[in-house]
N, C-alpha and C positions, 0 to 999 in steps of 0.2 A: 504493500500500500504506500503510495507516494504522499509525502507531507504537503499539506496545502498552505502552510505558513512558513515564513522565513525562520530559520533555526535561531538566529540571534534575537529576533523579535519575541519568539516564544520563550527563550531563556530569560529575557528581561521581564516578560510578563510574570513568569514564575517568581522571580526575585521580588517584583513589586507586590504580588499577592502575599508572599511570606513576610515581607517587611511590614506591610500594612496590618497583617495579623498580629505581629508583635506590638506595633504602636497602639493598636486597639486595646491591648492588655492593660495599658496605663490607666484606663478608666475602671479597671477591675481591681486595682490596688487600693483597697479601702479598709474598713474596720475588720472585715473578714481576714484580710491578709495580715493585719496587725495581730489578730487573735491567733492565727496560725503560727506566727513568729513566737508569740508568748508560749504556746503549747510546746513547740519544738525546743525553745530555749530552756524550758523547765524539765524537759525529758531527762530522766535519771538513767535510762537504759540506752537503747539504740533507736534510730529512726529506721523503721522497716518500710521500704518502698516496694510497691507491687503494681503490676500491670501486665496485660497480655498482648502478645503480638508486637506491633510497632511501639505501642505504649510501654511495653515491657522493656524494649531496647532503650527507650528514652529514660525509663525508670532506673535502669542500670547505670546510665551516665549520671543521673541526678544523685544516686546513692554514692557513686564514686566521688563526685564533686563535694558532697557534704562531708564524707569521710576525710578527704584531703584538706579540708578547711576547718577542722576542729569539731565536727558533729559526727560522732560514730554512727555509721549507717550500714545497712545490709539490704540487698535485693532479694525478695522472696518471690519465686515463680508461683503465681496463683493456682495453676493446675497441679503442681507438685505439692502445694500447701495442704491440699485435702487428701494427700497420700502420705502424710507423716511429717512433711517439712514444716508444718505449722508449729511444731515443737520448738522452733527457734524463737517464737514470740514469748516474751515475758510481760508481766503486769507493769513493768517500768518503761515499756517501749511506747512508741507512737507510730501509727501507720499512716503512710501517704499512699492513697489508692488513685491510680491514673487510669482513666477510661474516657475516650472521646464521647461515647454514647451515654455512659453512666449505667449501662445495662449489660455489661460484659458478663456472660454466664459464670466464668471461672471466678470472677471477683464476687459475684452474688453468692456463690457457694462458700466463700471465705467469710462472709459477714457474720454468720452465727458464731464462728470461732472467735472473731474479734469481739463480739458482744459478750461472749462467755468470759473472756479474759478481762473485759472492762477497759480495753485499751482505747485511748482517744484516736479518732480517725480524721484525717484531713483528706478531703476528696478534691481531686483536680480533674474536672470534666467539663465537656461542652453541654451536657444534658442537665440543664438548670432544674428541671422537675423530675429527674431520674431517681431510681431507687438508691443509687450510691450517694448522690448529693443529699437526698432527704434523710438518709440514715447516718450521715457523717456529723461530726461535731463542728466542723468548719468546712465550708464549700468555697473553692476557688474556681471562678468562672474562666475557663480557657477556650471558650467557644470561638469559632471562626466563621466568617460569612460564607466562605467556600474554600475548597482545597485547590492547590495549584495545579493538580492533575486536570487535564481537559475534560475527563469523564466525571470529575468531582467525586472520585471514589478512593484513589490511593491516598493514604495518610501522608500529607505533605505539609500544608500550612498548619494543620492541627498538631502534628508532632513538633513542629518548630515552635509553636506557641507553648506547648507543654514544657519543652526544654528551656525556653526563655523564662517561664514562670519559676521553674526549678532553680535556675541560676539566680533569680531575684531572691528567692528564699535563702539560698546558700550564702550569697554575698551579705544580705542583711544580718544573718546569724553570725557570720565572720566578724562583721563590724560590732555587733552587740556583745560578742565574747571578747573583744579586744584582741583578736587573733593577730599576732605580730609577724614580722619577717623571720624572727628567730623560730617561732612556732612553725612557720611554713617550712623552714629548713629541716625540722625534725621529721616532717612527713614526706619531704622530697630531698633526701640526701644525695640522690643520684640524678644525673641528667642536667640539662641546661637550667631548669628551674632552681635546683638547689645550689648549683655552682655560683650563682650570683651572690649568695650569702656566706660563702665559705671564707672570705677574706675581709 
């Protein structure tokens, strides 16, 4: 099948859609975001991030960013969680659940376990009235007007928005904790990031 649009025009359109999706998130940084930061800051255990499919891949990156900036975090695969991996959750933890629709089956299956542990849950979803948003302690709206995919199907703008919101949480927590360059070196002793603090 031959392309009907110029490749560079299409690429620029993708970048515009994703950039606008991030800029739209600024309107969603409100009292819910501040409450999420307070819950995460007060966490005595770990921040358990969970999500399925592309949301799970974004969740892994968010968990990695949190861990490397002073907030111990772990990614929990929601499908594996109901086959024994939920044992990683303790009553001192906080859950961040990522789902564009807010109705991801594997995450819904995890909800009874979260409720049983009495663990606070922060939902990051585009489904404002979804099951996951309604059962969460805090809901962060990461909805987008459309995906960058011409079919409006492939997770593109929505995953970019989720990643950006995760970065906003991590950076705000970093600042709130007073995370310093010396602290950064402790977590990044190797590679270019750590070398800048060695001397």
